[in-house]
C-alpha positions, 0 to 999 in steps of 0.5 A, a space after each residue: 904751656 906755649 901751645 895753649 897761648 899759640 892756640 888762643 891766638 889762632 882762635 882769636 885770629 879766626 874769630 876776628 877774620 869771620 867777624 870782619 867778613 860778616 860785616 863787610 857784606 856789600 848791600 846791593 843798591 837799587 838802581 831805581 832808587 835815584 828816581 824816587 820823587 822825580 817827575 816822569 812822562 807816561 809812555 804806555 797807559 798805566 792801568 790799575 786793573 791790567 797792571 800795565 804801563 811804562 814811564 820814561 825818565 832820563 831816557 830809559 823806560 821803566 815798568 810802572 803801576 799805580 795804587 789808585 783806580 783808573 788809567 793814566 794816559 800817555 803824555 801825563 806827568 807823574 811822580 815816582 813815589 815807590 821803587 822796586 827792583 824793576 818797577 815803580 809806583 807812580 801818582 799823577 802830579 798835582 799840576 796835571 789834575 789842576 789843569 784838567 779841572 780847569 778844562 
């Protein structure tokens, strides 16, 4: 009779061990997530057709692309609207488009 009780305790301990192990799985945080909705400067022209371009923020360059047509020139201020593992999606800041409209 005692072996039934001991067996039940062992089974319970094994189940608890695997449940804790499954719940303690660490999620990898995206290192670019901290730059979301921040301003960056274009260092390499961002082209929608060629899929090229880079932005600089906090002293590092990040591969960038845009969702709309056209090219964003070097030196333009952009806002990071989406981030991936190694790339980001940007849009031109409103103050740039208003300045260009006045000229």
